[in-house]
C-alpha positions, 0 to 999 in steps of 0.5 A, a space after each residue: 535939594 540944596 544944602 546951605 552950610 554957614 552962619 545965620 549972622 553971615 550976610 552971604 548966607 542970608 543972601 543965599 537963603 533969601 534967594 532960595 526963599 524968593 524962588 520957592 526952592 527947597 533947601 536945608 540949612 546947616 548952622 556951623 555954630 550948632 554942628 561942625 562939618 564931618 570928616 567926610 563932608 570936608 573930604 567932599 569939599 576938598 575934592 572940589 576946592 583946595 583947602 587953601 581956597 576955602 579959607 576966608 582971609 578977610 575974616 577976623 578969625 583968620 587975621 587973629 590966628 593965621 595971618 602971620 603963620 605957616 599952617 596946614 590949611 586942611 588941619 586948620 579948617 577941620 579944627 575951626 569952621 569959622 575959617 571957611 568961606 560961607 555959605 558952602 552950597 552943596 547939591 548932588 555932589 557939587 559944591 560952591 563957596 560963597 554966594 553964587 546965584 548961578 550955582 543956586 539957579 542951576 541946581 535948584 
């Protein structure tokens, strides 16, 4: 089963959920507004992507807080989930950031 982690108001998250629904694939949605990522989940993501690659540099949160600062990406992501590129797609130990149709097709 694929786990889709993100925000319901994110267009890419909506696109991933719609993609899975249209193909009648099972998925679990985790809303980052209701539950933040645990330390273990963050470690799993950081095994596949560097913390700097996980930050959405186009987000308003990034422009407001970090655009002109020197920062520790892992610490900022742990403190503020709004900085993540969403959706985060997880399945059987594999992780993808953003909408990725190939990942969804291969792992569903």
